[in-house]
C-alpha positions, 0 to 999 in steps of 0.5 A: 223608504221601501215601506213608504212606497209600498204603502203609497202603492197600496193606497193607489190600488185601493183608490183605483179599485184594484184591491176591491176587484181582487176581493171580488174575484176571490169571493166569486171564484173567478179569474181576471178577464175583460168580461169579469172586469166589466161585470165588476165595474157595472155593479160598482157604478150601479151601487154608487149612482142608484141612490141619487143624492139631493143637494 
């Protein structure tokens, strides 16, 4: 049961961008802060919505 819940928790962290944010912090050598989260979120949304999809 523990393994199942650990897997579900990891899935939720991936969906919620927590794992990506952790990788971002490690790659840039920074620590968690509100400003860093904003920078990370802005970049993710910019990449996601910069290329408009047709239909």
